[in-house]
VOKEFI-884325 format. One record per residue (C-alpha): x, y, z; residue in one letter. Coordinates in steps of 0.001 Angstrom, whole numbers. Example, Ala and Ser with C-alpha at 12.3 -4.5 7.8 and 13.67 -1.06 7.14 Angstrom:
BEGIN
((12300; -4500; 7800); A)
((13670; -1060; 7140); S)
end
This chain:
BEGIN
((14207; -36243; 16090); M)
((16894; -33631; 16786); S)
((20518; -34711; 17229); C)
((21342; -31158; 18294); R)
((19924; -31960; 21721); R)
((23043; -34053; 22362); F)
((25191; -30930; 22131); F)
((24272; -29785; 25616); S)
((26642; -29669; 28585); I)
((24315; -31689; 30898); P)
((23761; -34412; 28253); V)
((27477; -34611; 27481); L)
((28161; -34781; 31221); L)
((25757; -37734; 31552); V)
((27539; -39529; 28693); I)
((30911; -38738; 30317); L)
((29753; -40206; 33652); V)
((28450; -43308; 31872); M)
((31799; -43718; 30121); G)
((33746; -43254; 33371); F)
((31624; -45797; 35272); V)
((31923; -48278; 32416); Y)
((35709; -47909; 32242); Y)
((36453; -48235; 35975); V)
((33976; -51108; 36357); T)
((35594; -53215; 33632); L)
((39245; -52211; 33750); F)
((39616; -51588; 37491); V)
((36946; -53357; 39546); F)
((36489; -56544; 37485); I)
((40109; -56752; 36336); D)
((41516; -56357; 39858); D)
((38926; -58748; 41320); W)
((38938; -61818; 39036); V)
((40763; -60624; 35906); G)
((39141; -59810; 32586); L)
((40587; -62933; 30950); Q)
((38965; -65319; 33429); S)
((35542; -66892; 32814); S)
((34010; -64926; 35718); A)
((35630; -61742; 34435); G)
((34316; -62223; 30901); K)
((30817; -63003; 32176); L)
((30690; -59918; 34438); N)
((32148; -57738; 31679); A)
((29520; -59025; 29232); L)
((26635; -58425; 31650); L)
((27811; -54930; 32552); F)
((28436; -54065; 28879); S)
((24851; -55136; 28118); L)
((23513; -52877; 30886); L)
((25674; -49989; 29688); A)
((24436; -50441; 26108); S)
((20807; -50450; 27248); L)
((21431; -47284; 29287); C)
((22950; -45534; 26270); L)
((20135; -46701; 23993); F)
((17473; -45530; 26468); S)
((19235; -42181; 26876); L)
((19307; -41719; 23096); S)
((15558; -42300; 22857); I)
((14888; -39855; 25715); C)
((16954; -37175; 23987); V)
((15850; -37722; 20385); L)
((12153; -38611; 20612); V)
((9627; -35787; 20687); D)
((7754; -36087; 24013); P)
((4385; -35421; 22400); G)
((3122; -32546; 20296); R)
((-495; -31372; 20323); V)
((-1946; -31874; 16813); P)
((-2486; -28571; 15034); A)
((-6029; -29642; 14196); S)
((-6933; -30499; 17773); Y)
((-10149; -29025; 19173); A)
((-12145; -30154; 22223); P)
((-15325; -32143; 21766); D)
((-17979; -29643; 22853); V)
((-20490; -32452; 23313); E)
((-18229; -34110; 25860); D)
((-19480; -33419; 29388); S)
((-15962; -32556; 30385); G)
((-15997; -29636; 27945); W)
((-19617; -28567; 28241); S)
((-18910; -25613; 30500); N)
((-17551; -22573; 28655); S)
((-15374; -21616; 31635); N)
((-13756; -25056; 31581); V)
((-13136; -24699; 27866); T)
((-11363; -21409; 28444); E)
((-9125; -22924; 31141); T)
((-8063; -25628; 28659); R)
((-6736; -22980; 26316); K)
((-3012; -22377; 26622); C)
((-2312; -18751; 27475); D)
((1109; -19039; 25802); K)
((262; -20965; 22607); C)
((-3298; -19548; 22394); F)
((-4541; -22991; 21336); A)
((-6626; -25700; 22961); Y)
((-4690; -28231; 24986); K)
((-5934; -31746; 25838); P)
((-6233; -33020; 29383); L)
((-2885; -33669; 31111); R)
((-1125; -31364; 28629); T)
((1047; -28533; 29950); H)
((3105; -25749; 28462); H)
((6872; -26074; 28841); C)
((8600; -22726; 29266); R)
((11925; -24204; 28114); V)
((10616; -25928; 24966); C)
((8146; -23053; 24447); R)
((5259; -25298; 23478); R)
((2636; -27584; 24957); C)
((3615; -31200; 25679); V)
((1180; -34109; 25851); L)
((993; -35714; 29317); K)
((3958; -33650; 30430); M)
((5833; -34933; 33466); D)
((8674; -32426; 33681); H)
((11445; -30827; 31653); H)
((14655; -32759; 32291); C)
((17918; -30849; 32075); L)
((19923; -34088; 31812); W)
((18281; -35176; 28544); I)
((17787; -31635; 27221); N)
((14168; -32511; 26505); N)
((10759; -32725; 28100); C)
((9584; -36001; 29569); V)
((6100; -36548; 28195); G)
((3678; -39003; 26644); Y)
((5970; -40408; 23917); A)
((9274; -40724; 25819); N)
((8187; -41294; 29426); Y)
((8626; -45064; 29148); K)
((12174; -44627; 27808); A)
((12940; -42246; 30689); F)
((11633; -44743; 33251); F)
((13550; -47645; 31676); I)
((16683; -45476; 31635); L)
((16290; -44932; 35389); M)
((15798; -48681; 35877); F)
((18869; -49785; 33907); Y)
((21029; -46990; 35318); A)
((20070; -47929; 38884); T)
((20784; -51637; 38293); V)
((24113; -50799; 36616); A)
((25151; -48474; 39463); S)
((24331; -51051; 42143); I)
((26088; -53761; 40111); Y)
((29210; -51601; 39778); S)
((29152; -50844; 43513); T)
((28988; -54565; 44347); V)
((31939; -55251; 42026); L)
((33882; -52434; 43692); L)
((33241; -53931; 47149); V)
((34353; -57383; 45955); C)
((37499; -55861; 44462); C)
((38261; -53911; 47657); A)
((37830; -56984; 49886); F)
((40178; -59061; 47752); K)
((42879; -56419; 47330); N)
((42499; -54514; 50596); G)
((46030; -55253; 51779); D)
((47673; -54209; 48515); S)
((45621; -51003; 48421); Y)
((46678; -50098; 51973); A)
((50279; -49561; 50913); G)
((49375; -47503; 47850); N)
((47882; -44200; 49003); V)
((46957; -42777; 45565); P)
((45211; -46032; 44536); L)
((43490; -46336; 47916); K)
((42261; -42738; 47604); T)
((40970; -43462; 44093); F)
((39094; -46598; 45201); I)
((37542; -44831; 48213); V)
((36517; -41884; 46015); S)
((34961; -44277; 43491); C)
((33105; -46004; 46316); G)
((31646; -42754; 47619); I)
((30685; -41699; 44091); F)
((29062; -45038; 43205); M)
((27098; -45266; 46466); I)
((25858; -41699; 46029); G)
((24923; -42372; 42396); L)
((23093; -45587; 43325); S)
((21098; -43866; 46069); I)
((20209; -40909; 43830); T)
((19103; -43047; 40889); L)
((17342; -45547; 43162); G)
((15364; -42772; 44831); T)
((14340; -41333; 41455); L)
((13360; -44801; 40231); L)
((11193; -45444; 43320); C)
((9523; -42055; 42854); W)
((8530; -42850; 39276); H)
((7376; -46351; 40237); I)
((5006; -44631; 42673); Y)
((3809; -42232; 39965); L)
((3265; -45005; 37400); I)
((1336; -47243; 39790); T)
((-964; -44292; 40555); H)
((-1097; -43127; 36905); N)
((190; -39669; 37796); M)
((2735; -37299; 36354); T)
((5016; -35249; 38577); T)
((2940; -32141; 37800); I)
((-309; -33942; 38639); E)
((1118; -35220; 41916); H)
((1773; -31711; 43186); Y)
((-1561; -30488; 41820); D)
((-3345; -33340; 43611); S)
((-2007; -32335; 47025); K)
((-4540; -29517; 47348); R)
((-7377; -31715; 46054); A)
((-6429; -34404; 48565); S)
((-6324; -31860; 51405); W)
((-9760; -30493; 50481); L)
((-11192; -34031; 50306); A)
((-9850; -34914; 53752); R)
((-11149; -31632; 55130); K)
((-14652; -32474; 53938); S)
((-14410; -36043; 55269); G)
((-14124; -37671; 51835); Q)
((-11512; -39975; 50364); S)
((-9450; -38811; 47407); Y)
((-8448; -40837; 44366); R)
((-6583; -39489; 41375); H)
((-8858; -39028; 38368); Q)
((-6801; -41277; 36079); F)
((-5988; -44004; 38599); D)
((-7661; -47023; 36988); V)
((-6020; -49767; 39029); G)
((-2474; -51077; 39530); F)
((-2149; -53273; 36431); Y)
((-3913; -50899; 34027); K)
((-1782; -48045; 35323); N)
((1355; -50059; 34558); L)
((249; -51046; 31065); T)
((-694; -47451; 30222); S)
((3034; -46631; 30378); V)
((4903; -49898; 29792); L)
((2494; -51355; 27257); G)
((196; -54401; 27278); P)
((2935; -56925; 26400); N)
((4949; -57830; 29541); M)
((7769; -59264; 27399); I)
((8409; -55758; 26040); K)
((8178; -53919; 29366); W)
((11956; -53567; 29675); L)
((12369; -52451; 26067); C)
((12765; -48642; 26051); P)
((11111; -48130; 22685); T)
((7705; -46526; 22918); F)
((4871; -49042; 23085); T)
((1539; -48018; 21643); R)
((-1446; -48474; 23914); N)
((-5176; -47591; 23697); P)
((-4405; -44079; 24951); E)
((-3265; -41596; 22338); D)
((-1910; -38830; 24552); G)
((-5124; -36842; 24099); I)
((-7847; -38987; 25676); S)
((-7347; -41133; 28772); F)
((-9306; -43695; 30742); S)
((-10648; -42244; 33982); A)
((-11421; -43821; 37324); S)
((-15071; -44637; 37949); R)
((-14777; -42927; 41308); D)
((-13698; -39618; 39770); S)
end
């Protein structure tokens, strides 16, 4: 783990946005709507504080956890049919690290090393999203989306109740409208990203593999064949390969061990 990753402008900006949303939600939206001292106010403040804590915890894991490092002793199994061709073996050698890389592993130009099951390098966590922290990244998107929508709903409730009082106060009205635009935009952005990764998880793809599969899909259609991603092993198995086999722990951002080790993966029978 490297705490130095936190000392990055994008990461600090994310933390600043989280702090701003938390503050205005509790001390403006909830307080102006039902009051923080009321039972409804305390309940909403508690629920939103829980969501905010889970977001911060998930963000910390995304930043601190190594996404997946190729073992120094790794070498392909030459008896494996997937490695039997010498040309294939050469293509699985990283031309930057000059070492063998397992399937689904890619070299990150920012981190300057190969990352197991690399999805992408994320500026906002100052780290790659890969095998070991992909679940935390997905759970972060989930909690952040729920928190943003929740805050937006509280803002709307606050605006409906205090609309008349806001009308006579131009600076406050401007602030509330600006917060509304910001929260709606944030909710749409995070919701779109969440839906994208739900699609990827249910098809057992990474972002890199999705774009690589476009050409393969086009060639399959051109030849009159159907295309299925090599590692798509079915909806439920795809989910458990990322979230883990225990459904109770699905919403826990800590990494859940599964039969895959980041080096070998179950493949579809149709591939």
